[in-house]
N, C-alpha and C positions, 0 to 999 in steps of 0.2 A: 368715444365722445365725439360729440358733434358741436359745432359753434353756430350760433345764429345771431344776426343784428336783430335787434328789438328796440322799440321805443315805447313809452308809456306817458301819460300826461299827470302832471303834478301843478295843481293850481293853475290851470290853463297854459300851462308851459310844457313842451313837448321834450322829455329827457330820454336820451339814446344811449345804448349800451350794448352788451354782447351777453347771451345766455349761453353757458357751457353746460351741456346735457351729459349726465354721466351715462355710461354705456350698459346699465343694469336694469333690469325689467322692473315694472312696477312703479308705484309711487315712491319717490325718494326725497331725503330730506334736502334743503336748500340753503345756500349761504349767499346773503346778500351783502356786497361788498362795494364801497366808494372809497376814494383816495382822499389823501388829505390837502393841506393848504396849497392851493393853485394847481395840483396835480390833475392828471387826466386817467380815464379808465383804461387806456392803452397800457399804462404802466403798471395795471393790476393783473396783466395775463399769466405772468408765472404763478402767481397764487391762485387765480380762479382756475387755471389748467391742473394745479396739484390737488385742489379739491376735487375737481371732477375726476380725475385719474382714481382717487380715492373712494369715489361711488357717491358723491355729493354733488347735486346740481349746484351751479354758481352762476349768480347775476351780477355784472360789474358794469356800472354806469357812470356817466358824467353828471356832475353836479350843474344846476342851472347856470348858465352864463359861462361855462368852461366846456372845453372839447367839442363834442359833436352836439351836444344839448342845446336847445334854444335858450332864450333868456336874456334880458338886459337889466343892469348894464353889464356889459362883458367883463370878464376878470374881476368881478367883485365877489369877496368872500361874504356871504349872508348867512350866518349860523342858524337861525331861526328857519329860514327858507330852505337851508340844506337838510336840516332836522326832518322837516316836513317831507322832503325827497325821499328820506329813508323810510317814512311811514308809508309813502305811495308806491315805493317800490315793493314792500312787503305786500300791499293790496294787489300790485301786478302780478307777482309770482305766485299769490294763492289762486289765480284763475288759471293756471298753466296745468294741463292735463296730469303730466307725470309729476308734479310737486306735491308732496304730503302737506296739507295745509296747516297741519299742527306740529311740524318739525322743522322751524325756520331758524336759522342762526343769523346773527349779524357780526361782520367782521369790519373792523376800521382801524386804520393807522394814522398815527401823528393826529392831525387835527380831526380826522374822523374817528380816531381812536376816542376820542371825547364825545363824538356824536353817538357812537352805539352805546355809550353808558347812558345817555339821557334818553335815547330812543327806546332802549329796552325798559328803562325804568317807567316810561310812561305808557308803553305798548303792550298788552297782555298776550299779543299774538306771538311775540318773541320767545322761544324757547332755549336759547342758548347765545352767549356773548363772547366775542373774542376782541380784546382791545389790546392793540399793539403800540408801544412808545406813545401813549396817549397824552394829548392836551389835556391839562386839568383845571386848570384856572387862569382866566384872562387877568384878573387882578395881580395874582401873584407872579405871573409872567411880566406884566408891565413894571412892577415894582423892582425888578432886577435891572431895569434901564437907568443908568447914571443920569441920564438926560430926560427922565421921564415927565417933568413940569414942561420942558420946551416941546416935547413930542406931543403931549396932550393938546397944547395951545396951538400946534400945527394942525392937528386934527379937526379942532373945532375952527380953525380958519379955513379949512378946506371946506367944511360942512357950509359955511356961510358963502364961500365962493360958488359951490355948486347951486346953492339956492339962489344966487344971482344969476344963475344960467351958464356958469363956467363949464367945461367939460371936466369929467373925471380926471385927476391927476395919475399918471400910471407910474410906478417904480419896478425895477427889475426885481425878480424874485430871487435869482441867485447872480453871483458876479465873480470874476476871478480876481485872484490876490485880495487886496483890502478895500476894493471898490464898495460903496454903500449898496445893500440889497436887503430885500424883506428877510432873506435867509443867508446871513452873510458867513464866509467859510468855504475852503476849497472843497470838502467832503460833498457839502450840498451843491456846488457848482459841477462837480464831477458826475453826481449821480443824475441830476436833472438833464445835463446835457447829454449822457449816454442814453438815457431812457425816455426822454420826453416825447420823441417822434413827431410826426407832422401837425398832431393836433395840439399839442402844448404849446403855449406862449409863455415868453419869458417876461411876464409882466402881471401887475396885480395893482387894483386901484388903492390908493393911500386911505381912502376911507374904509377899506376892510379892517384896518387896525382898530377903528373906533368900535366896531361890532366886535372884533376878537377881545378888546379890553373888557367889553360886558359880559364876555361869556363864561359860564361856570358849571360846566356839565359835572364836576367832581361833586358837586353838592349833593346830587342825585344818586351817588354810587350805592348807597345803602338800600335803595328801592328795588334794586334788581333781584336780589335774594326773594324766592328759593330758585329763581332760574340760575343756571351755574355760569358762573365767569370766569374765564382765563384772562390773566393780565400778563403781557410780555413787556419787559422793559430793557432799554440798553443800559449796561452799567455805568456809562459814561457819557449819558445824554444832555447835551447843553442846549437843543432846541426845545424839546419839551423835558424839561429837568426830570431826572429819575427820582430824586426825593419828593416832588410833587406827586409823581405816580404812585411811590410806595406808601406815601401818607394817606392817599384816597383809597389805595386797596386795603389799609388796615381798617378801614371803616366799614368796608362792604362786608354783607352776611355770606353764609354758607349756602352751597358749596362754592368753592373759589380755589384759585391755584395761582401763584406768581411765579412767572420764569425770568430769569435775569440772563441776558445774553451779552457776552463781552464785547466792548467797543461802544462806538458812538451812534447816534442817532440813525444813520444811514446804513449802519452795519447790519440792521434786520433785513435789508432788501437784496443781499447779495451773499455769495460766498456761505462760509460756515455759519454765520448767523442767520441767514435765509432757511438754511436746512433745519437748523435747531427749532427756528420759530415754527416753520410749517409742519415738522414732525409733532411738535406739541400741540399745535392747533388741530390737526387731524385726529391725534389721540384722542383729544378732548372731545371732538364731535362724534366719533365712535363711541366713548363712553356714554355720552348723554344724549345722541340723537339715534344711536345704533347704526 
């Protein structure tokens, strides 16, 4: 396996990542990976290396405005822009000499677990999909907030302030204890602070949530078939609720498989949950991409 830093252009913005080349001859299938809400490509190194060790090339890259990628405003989650980044990443890997252009898989987790559902539904070049702990519905997630009306009012107050020239309001992604954050809870704080590395920043724009509120990738899940879909869910996921993912999975066409991993949202990234998820993902790729 060899690792090479790479970059490609998405809508006049340079996106950067790393290509993990499998140590096998000939053209090989490739997995395109991007991480979830506010995370960075460096945090995908364990998954990308596991895919490469199993004989699949892997491209892990940073979304626009995050990590090593260019793009303004910084630290702003923009679902349509990130979705188009996935499409441009597919275009990029198809130019690489050792990549089989007709054997391309998308892998996404958390917020990007939703991206890959919509990206695959829209892009016929995608051959296989792995969606882990996926974000399914912005409206359903927002409805779980007891302060939904007040929060939406704050989002539109932020929109008006930025229209008047104010800089974006930044809030912490994670925080210790009960301090307010985009992803509250000790599990998220422990995982991000342990894995974030030098390119991750513990901040995200408040306006990101206006975009998240309007994002509905689960609506498109029935358009993936006949491409194979593996969905991996955490049994007690409070970040991207398990019930949302399982309801969407029920609407997906065949071939499909649902894997339940014990624990919460961040348990799929380490320990036994990581091993179980990656074993299933690799088996799915072997079965459907060879």
